[in-house]
N, CA, C and O of each residue as an XYZ file, in Angstrom:
560
protein
N      12.593     -2.906     22.989
C      11.340     -2.225     22.792
C      10.159     -3.271     23.080
O      10.212     -4.460     22.766
N       9.260     -2.747     23.622
C       7.965     -3.490     23.823
C       7.140     -3.709     22.788
O       6.561     -2.794     22.203
N       7.011     -5.138     22.440
C       6.227     -5.493     21.313
C       5.191     -4.625     20.721
O       5.119     -4.270     19.544
N       4.331     -4.306     21.780
C       2.944     -3.287     21.362
C       3.353     -1.911     20.856
O       2.746     -1.259     20.006
N       4.266     -1.621     21.379
C       4.995     -0.368     20.927
C       5.365     -0.280     19.389
O       5.374      0.791     18.783
N       5.668     -1.503     18.814
C       6.028     -1.563     17.442
C       4.847     -0.976     16.410
O       5.140     -0.423     15.350
N       3.710     -1.140     16.789
C       2.747     -0.459     15.957
C       3.096      0.929     15.547
O       3.067      1.337     14.386
N       3.508      1.784     16.849
C       3.582      3.065     16.478
C       5.013      3.452     15.640
O       5.214      4.586     15.207
N       5.964      2.338     15.482
C       7.096      2.401     15.038
C       7.000      2.357     13.354
O       7.954      2.587     12.612
N       5.709      2.031     12.942
C       5.272      1.762     11.477
C       5.942      3.023     10.806
O       6.038      4.149     11.296
N       6.423      2.545      9.472
C       7.034      3.640      8.430
C       5.806      4.822      8.159
O       5.964      6.027      8.352
N       4.896      4.350      7.802
C       3.588      5.353      7.519
C       2.221      4.783      7.931
O       1.942      3.585      7.971
N       1.506      5.687      8.194
C      -0.147      5.566      8.647
C      -0.754      4.820      7.560
O      -0.233      4.803      6.445
N      -1.722      4.265      7.801
C      -2.592      3.452      6.923
C      -3.116      4.729      6.022
O      -3.039      4.546      4.808
N      -3.458      5.559      6.308
C      -4.054      6.790      5.423
C      -2.884      7.396      4.771
O      -3.157      7.838      3.655
N      -1.874      7.522      5.072
C      -0.543      7.944      4.085
C      -0.396      6.870      2.977
O      -0.381      7.119      1.771
N      -0.291      5.665      3.532
C      -0.127      4.723      2.515
C      -1.279      4.613      1.614
O      -0.938      4.119      0.539
N      -2.627      4.928      1.687
C      -3.505      4.914      0.864
C      -3.483      6.475     -0.183
O      -4.161      6.649     -1.196
N      -2.667      7.291      0.329
C      -2.586      8.578     -0.320
C      -1.415      8.144     -1.502
O      -1.396      8.593     -2.648
N      -0.541      7.253     -0.983
C       0.516      7.171     -2.070
C      -0.283      6.172     -3.015
O      -0.167      6.456     -4.207
N      -1.038      5.105     -2.745
C      -1.609      4.161     -3.725
C      -2.505      4.885     -4.771
O      -2.658      4.483     -5.925
N      -3.130      6.096     -4.194
C      -4.047      6.780     -5.017
C      -3.073      7.577     -6.095
O      -3.282      7.704     -7.302
N      -2.028      8.046     -5.382
C      -1.263      8.932     -6.485
C      -0.769      7.968     -7.568
O      -0.783      8.301     -8.754
N      -0.343      6.802     -7.165
C       0.072      5.719     -8.088
C      -0.966      5.227     -9.015
O      -0.667      4.916    -10.168
N      -2.283      5.136     -8.523
C      -3.174      4.532     -9.484
C      -3.643      5.865    -10.290
O      -3.914      5.748    -11.485
N      -3.729      6.949     -9.741
C      -4.054      8.241    -10.738
C      -2.770      8.563    -11.897
O      -2.920      8.893    -13.073
N      -1.615      8.374    -11.227
C      -0.422      8.840    -11.967
C      -0.655      8.512    -13.661
O      -0.098      9.251    -14.473
N      -1.337      7.596    -14.036
C      -1.270      7.184    -15.459
C      -2.048      8.138    -16.339
O      -1.908      8.034    -17.557
N      -2.841      9.043    -15.844
C      -3.762      9.914    -16.380
C      -2.802     11.063    -17.033
O      -2.998     11.536    -18.153
N      -1.655     11.469    -16.101
C      -1.173     12.832    -16.255
C       0.523     12.340    -16.489
O       1.367     13.160    -16.128
N       0.931     11.221    -16.996
C       2.491     10.822    -17.128
C       3.144     10.749    -15.843
O       4.272     11.219    -15.691
N       2.448     10.138    -14.824
C       2.970      9.879    -13.657
C       2.509     11.116    -12.690
O       2.841     10.986    -11.512
N       1.899     12.118    -12.985
C       1.519     13.044    -12.160
C      -0.188     13.037    -11.713
O      -1.039     12.599    -12.488
N      -0.495     13.546    -10.460
C      -1.922     13.385    -10.087
C      -2.034     14.720     -9.503
O      -1.103     15.253     -8.900
N      -3.292     15.312     -9.705
C      -3.978     16.231     -9.255
C      -4.592     16.057     -7.653
O      -5.199     15.037     -7.326
N      -4.358     17.149     -6.746
C      -4.816     16.999     -5.448
C      -6.509     16.637     -5.500
O      -7.116     15.870     -4.752
N      -6.990     17.361     -6.512
C      -8.463     17.207     -6.354
C      -8.693     15.612     -6.865
O      -9.680     15.068     -6.372
N      -8.136     15.058     -7.511
C      -8.366     13.745     -8.042
C      -8.065     12.823     -6.926
O      -8.874     11.950     -6.612
N      -6.843     12.990     -6.262
C      -6.562     12.203     -5.183
C      -7.722     12.491     -4.038
O      -8.266     11.504     -3.543
N      -8.044     13.565     -3.684
C      -9.195     13.507     -2.986
C     -10.405     12.993     -3.426
O     -11.000     12.196     -2.700
N     -10.808     13.278     -4.363
C     -12.047     12.327     -5.093
C     -11.899     10.691     -4.940
O     -12.866      9.999     -4.620
N     -10.791     10.226     -5.162
C     -10.303      9.100     -5.129
C     -10.487      8.342     -3.560
O     -10.911      7.198     -3.396
N     -10.136      9.111     -2.678
C      -9.914      8.844     -1.408
C     -11.100      9.089     -0.720
O     -11.295      8.474      0.329
N     -12.067     10.019     -1.203
C     -13.369     10.372     -0.530
C     -13.225     11.390      0.485
O     -14.131     11.564      1.300
N     -11.932     12.231      0.514
C     -11.842     13.057      1.507
C     -11.644     14.463      0.659
O     -11.846     14.602     -0.547
N     -11.211     15.436      1.566
C     -11.216     16.937      1.046
C     -10.087     17.080      0.438
O      -9.203     16.254      0.670
N      -9.865     18.087     -0.420
C      -8.491     18.636     -1.024
C      -7.698     19.157      0.019
O      -6.493     18.903     -0.006
N      -8.234     19.944      1.067
C      -7.333     20.233      2.221
C      -6.680     19.097      2.923
O      -5.542     19.046      3.389
N      -7.568     18.241      2.912
C      -6.911     16.810      3.726
C      -5.787     16.357      3.123
O      -4.716     16.096      3.671
N      -6.099     16.263      1.850
C      -4.946     15.684      0.855
C      -3.682     16.706      0.950
O      -2.514     16.345      1.090
N      -4.101     17.945      0.855
C      -2.757     18.834      0.999
C      -2.005     18.828      2.156
O      -0.799     19.075      2.134
N      -2.759     18.505      3.408
C      -1.961     18.449      4.620
C      -1.140     17.041      4.406
O       0.050     17.090      4.716
N      -1.557     16.008      3.995
C      -1.003     14.668      4.012
C       0.063     15.004      2.939
O       1.166     14.669      3.369
N       0.130     15.503      1.793
C       0.978     15.444      0.965
C       2.441     16.558      1.492
O       3.521     16.523      0.903
N       2.210     17.291      2.444
C       3.339     17.932      3.145
C       4.133     17.231      3.799
O       5.343     17.446      3.863
N       3.471     16.218      4.416
C       4.189     15.063      5.374
C       4.975     14.094      4.496
O       6.125     13.725      4.734
N       4.198     13.709      3.414
C       4.838     12.776      2.369
C       5.998     13.483      1.731
O       7.066     12.887      1.591
N       5.842     14.736      1.333
C       7.011     15.204      0.584
C       8.073     15.396      1.477
O       9.203     15.006      1.182
N       7.818     15.978      2.579
C       8.794     15.968      3.811
C       9.924     14.831      4.041
O      11.120     14.968      4.301
N       9.059     13.533      3.838
C       9.912     12.450      4.045
C      10.455     11.796      2.570
O      11.050     10.719      2.516
N      10.179     12.543      1.518
C      10.781     12.122      0.223
C      10.129     11.366     -0.567
O      10.720     10.935     -1.557
N       8.754     11.011     -0.336
C       7.996     10.082     -1.124
C       7.311     10.471     -1.992
O       6.878      9.603     -2.748
N       6.911     11.953     -2.266
C       6.351     12.568     -3.137
C       7.202     13.862     -3.612
O       8.088     14.422     -2.966
N       6.743     14.181     -4.829
C       7.157     15.497     -5.460
C       6.186     16.236     -5.874
O       5.141     15.693     -6.230
N       6.325     17.581     -5.913
C       5.167     18.472     -6.576
C       5.712     19.185     -7.504
O       6.938     19.299     -7.506
N       4.956     19.797     -8.455
C       5.389     20.985     -9.357
C       4.816     22.329     -9.004
O       4.276     22.578     -7.926
N       4.981     23.212    -10.037
C       4.483     24.478     -9.606
C       2.798     24.710    -10.011
O       2.096     25.685     -9.741
N       2.487     23.648    -10.638
C       0.888     23.418    -10.811
C       0.184     22.753     -9.449
O      -1.041     22.642     -9.399
N       0.891     22.393     -8.540
C       0.514     21.562     -7.395
C      -0.003     20.254     -7.933
O      -0.964     19.641     -7.467
N       0.731     19.890     -8.958
C       0.717     18.360     -9.374
C       1.568     17.491     -8.453
O       2.608     17.926     -7.959
N       1.081     16.169     -8.211
C       1.716     15.355     -7.155
C       2.269     14.022     -7.889
O       1.527     13.422     -8.667
N       3.456     13.614     -7.654
C       4.044     12.251     -8.149
C       4.931     11.445     -7.039
O       5.470     11.876     -6.019
N       4.904     10.461     -7.449
C       5.903      9.601     -6.489
C       7.124      9.809     -6.646
O       7.502      9.949     -7.809
N       8.060      9.891     -5.628
C       9.413      9.986     -5.840
C       9.755      8.262     -6.132
O       8.938      7.342     -6.130
N      11.109      8.203     -6.354
C      11.701      7.175     -6.539
C      11.352      6.174     -5.209
O      10.965      5.014     -5.342
N      11.534      6.752     -4.089
C      11.433      6.141     -2.932
C      10.006      5.940     -2.595
O       9.652      4.938     -1.973
N       9.220      6.798     -2.956
C       7.517      6.734     -2.838
C       7.105      5.332     -3.851
O       6.263      4.553     -3.404
N       7.651      5.095     -5.037
C       7.303      4.216     -5.784
C       7.904      2.941     -5.233
O       7.205      1.928     -5.249
N       9.047      2.897     -4.782
C       9.618      1.820     -4.041
C       8.632      1.346     -2.779
O       8.434      0.143     -2.613
N       8.114      2.181     -2.032
C       7.193      2.023     -1.118
C       5.996      1.555     -1.597
O       5.536      0.586     -0.992
N       5.203      2.103     -2.773
C       4.167      1.408     -3.208
C       4.202      0.021     -3.847
O       3.277     -0.791     -3.874
N       5.452     -0.110     -4.365
C       5.477     -1.410     -5.051
C       5.599     -2.526     -4.094
O       5.099     -3.625     -4.333
N       6.358     -2.223     -2.846
C       6.350     -3.207     -1.558
C       5.148     -3.330     -0.932
O       4.962     -4.426     -0.403
N       4.007     -2.272     -0.808
C       2.922     -2.448     -0.089
C       2.067     -3.105     -1.232
O       1.212     -3.907     -0.857
N       2.168     -2.908     -2.348
C       1.168     -3.872     -3.276
C       1.734     -5.365     -3.320
O       0.978     -6.295     -3.601
N       2.916     -5.541     -3.069
C       2.966     -6.928     -2.948
C       2.637     -7.571     -1.545
O       2.212     -8.721     -1.443
N       2.851     -6.800     -0.555
C       2.275     -7.101      0.657
C       1.045     -7.475      0.665
O       0.732     -8.549      1.179
N       0.112     -6.632      0.083
C      -1.279     -6.961     -0.053
C      -1.919     -7.996     -0.653
O      -2.913     -8.609     -0.264
N      -1.021     -8.194     -2.002
C      -1.333     -9.486     -2.738
C      -1.333    -10.573     -2.108
O      -2.259    -11.378     -2.002
N       0.218    -10.641     -1.462
C       0.347    -12.120     -0.750
C      -0.487    -12.053      0.476
O      -0.877    -13.185      0.761
N      -0.838    -11.298      1.171
C      -1.890    -11.365      2.319
C      -3.137    -11.808      1.788
O      -3.643    -12.810      2.293
N      -3.777    -11.158      0.745
C      -4.877    -11.547      0.090
C      -4.896    -12.939     -0.342
O      -5.851    -13.662     -0.056
N      -3.935    -13.341     -0.987
C      -3.849    -14.808     -1.501
C      -3.783    -15.706     -0.292
O      -4.404    -16.768     -0.275
N      -3.046    -15.302      0.717
C      -3.013    -16.335      1.845
C      -4.622    -16.287      2.544
O      -5.115    -17.263      3.110
N      -5.172    -15.245      2.418
C      -6.318    -15.305      3.345
C      -7.412    -16.025      2.471
O      -8.253    -16.788      2.948
N      -7.309    -15.702      1.149
C      -8.293    -16.587      0.200
C      -8.098    -18.056      0.109
O      -8.836    -18.955      0.513
N      -6.765    -18.128     -0.604
C      -6.286    -19.713     -0.971
C      -6.293    -20.472      0.143
O      -7.008    -21.471      0.212
N      -5.412    -20.041      1.245
C      -5.207    -21.014      2.381
C      -6.291    -20.937      3.368
O      -6.866    -21.971      3.708
N      -6.629    -19.754      3.872
C      -7.626    -19.916      4.929
C      -9.149    -19.939      4.394
O     -10.015    -20.256      5.209
N      -9.441    -19.693      3.365
C     -10.648    -19.843      2.770
C     -11.443    -18.679      2.965
O     -12.640    -18.882      2.762
N     -11.107    -17.409      3.329
C     -11.850    -16.051      3.580
C     -12.298    -15.807      1.996
O     -11.667    -15.977      0.953
N     -13.606    -15.350      2.242
C     -14.257    -14.810      0.965
C     -13.561    -13.775      0.572
O     -12.946    -13.045      1.350
N     -13.608    -13.613     -0.816
C     -12.750    -12.415     -1.678
C     -13.059    -11.099     -1.012
O     -11.992    -10.565     -0.708
N     -13.953    -10.465     -0.712
C     -14.428     -9.422     -0.377
C     -13.829     -9.060      1.187
O     -13.355     -7.950      1.430
N     -13.899     -9.964      2.043
C     -13.480     -9.844      3.293
C     -11.686    -10.009      3.256
O     -10.937     -9.320      3.950
N     -11.324    -10.861      2.482
C      -9.713    -10.994      2.234
C      -9.219     -9.643      1.511
O      -8.098     -9.247      1.831
N      -9.915     -8.932      0.609
C      -9.572     -7.689      0.298
C      -9.506     -6.495      1.662
O      -8.589     -5.713      1.913
N     -10.579     -6.652      2.265
C     -10.705     -5.556      3.492
C      -9.488     -5.856      4.288
O      -8.670     -4.951      4.459
N      -9.237     -7.316      4.911
C      -8.529     -7.627      5.713
C      -7.045     -7.221      5.124
O      -6.365     -6.478      5.831
N      -6.624     -7.572      4.137
C      -5.271     -7.337      3.509
C      -5.205     -5.845      3.342
O      -4.095     -5.349      3.535
N      -6.086     -5.124      3.051
C      -5.837     -3.579      3.132
C      -5.650     -3.181      4.578
O      -4.931     -2.228      4.880
N      -6.269     -3.879      5.435
C      -5.894     -3.120      7.050
C      -4.647     -3.703      7.496
O      -4.216     -3.233      8.549
N      -3.964     -4.619      6.943
C      -2.814     -5.200      7.341
C      -1.611     -5.033      6.560
O      -0.529     -5.320      7.072
N      -1.686     -4.565      5.285
C      -0.627     -4.183      4.361
C       0.612     -3.607      4.767
O       1.741     -3.986      4.453
N       0.260     -2.574      5.558
C       1.208     -1.630      5.862
C       2.125     -1.729      7.368
O       3.050     -1.030      7.783
N       1.521     -2.748      7.876
C       1.942     -2.987      8.887
C       3.010     -4.314      9.133
O       3.657     -4.573     10.148
N       2.957     -5.033      7.872
C       3.767     -6.100      7.667
C       5.321     -6.044      7.260
O       5.598     -5.427      6.231
N       6.230     -6.575      7.911
C       7.758     -6.429      7.436
C       8.021     -7.027      6.373
O       7.340     -7.959      5.945
N       9.196     -6.496      5.727
C       9.854     -7.346      4.624
C      10.119     -8.724      4.728
O       9.948     -9.539      3.822
N      10.552     -8.968      5.891
C      11.030    -10.536      6.279
C       9.649    -11.366      6.247
O       9.536    -12.497      5.774
N       8.630    -10.613      6.826
C       7.416    -11.546      7.024
C       6.807    -11.786      5.380
O       6.416    -12.867      4.940
N       6.839    -10.685      4.746
C       6.465    -10.704      3.335
C       7.279    -11.924      2.612
O       6.764    -12.716      1.823
N       8.433    -11.928      2.963
C       9.474    -12.785      2.230
C       8.927    -14.293      2.653
O       8.623    -15.113      1.787
N       8.839    -14.555      3.966
C       8.452    -15.673      4.529
C       6.935    -16.056      3.876
O       6.778    -17.191      3.426
N       5.994    -15.229      3.843
C       4.791    -15.668      3.398
C       4.715    -15.877      1.965
O       3.915    -16.677      1.479
N       5.624    -15.094      1.182
C       5.740    -15.694     -0.229
C       6.295    -17.060     -0.511
O       5.906    -17.790     -1.423
N       7.302    -17.354      0.411
C       7.868    -18.716      0.412
C       6.736    -19.629      0.947
O       6.570    -20.683      0.332
N       6.090    -19.421      1.803
C       5.018    -20.312      2.109
C       3.939    -20.463      1.021
O       3.541    -21.572      0.666
N       3.522    -19.410      0.550
C       2.495    -19.599     -0.510
C       2.737    -20.402     -1.768
O       1.935    -21.193     -2.264
N       4.131    -20.053     -2.293
C       4.796    -20.821     -3.172
C       4.977    -22.394     -3.023
O       4.988    -23.209     -3.945
N       5.112    -22.639     -1.702
C       5.235    -23.892     -1.284
C       3.925    -24.751     -1.169
O       3.868    -25.944     -1.469
N       3.024    -24.101     -0.765
C       1.407    -24.301     -0.549
C       1.048    -24.548     -2.025
O       0.648    -25.648     -2.406
N       1.170    -23.709     -2.677
C       0.787    -23.807     -4.157
C       1.139    -24.881     -4.934
O       0.380    -25.548     -5.637
N       2.495    -25.043     -4.756
C       2.980    -26.484     -5.457
C       2.368    -27.687     -4.840
O       2.186    -28.683     -5.540
N       2.003    -27.675     -3.466
C       1.427    -28.953     -2.996
C       0.053    -28.948     -3.424
O      -0.483    -30.019     -3.710
N      -0.510    -27.978     -3.492
C      -2.049    -27.964     -3.986
C      -2.242    -28.653     -5.462
O      -3.124    -29.426     -5.836
N      -1.093    -28.100     -6.194
C      -1.135    -28.415     -7.713
C      -0.754    -29.957     -7.786
O      -1.175    -30.612     -8.740
N       0.061    -30.580     -6.767
C       0.465    -32.208     -7.089
C      -0.782    -32.782     -6.624
O      -1.168    -33.847     -7.105
N      -1.463    -32.161     -5.711
C      -2.567    -33.059     -5.194
C      -3.878    -33.104     -6.118
O      -4.799    -33.912     -5.996
N      -3.796    -32.250     -6.907
C      -4.959    -32.252     -8.079
C      -4.758    -33.535     -9.031
O      -5.523    -33.729     -9.976
């Protein structure tokens, strides 16, 4: 496969990833469940847009819904969000600590990249950050 085509081979779109993150963040209010209206408010989009995205996420087994149209992450969805959060944290740390990117810009850029990075790259980035931090601490 040509490298540039790998972008389209991503597991989820940026939008879908943020829907999962919003559900995760809102889930604490209702024992893991989130309302479509709250997800819409969190993301600044319409309830209809959320509902459309939920269909795709449900079809992929990443979310579950109940009879009241509440939504929660499935075990697979939670696994995805956990990985996504780890990727964003590592990318943000790399941008801020190693490259010296301002915190606000590092937040924006890590958000743009988080769902595109492979598990292998995350693992190597974590190894690099741990090594870099150890060297920084020794230098102090």
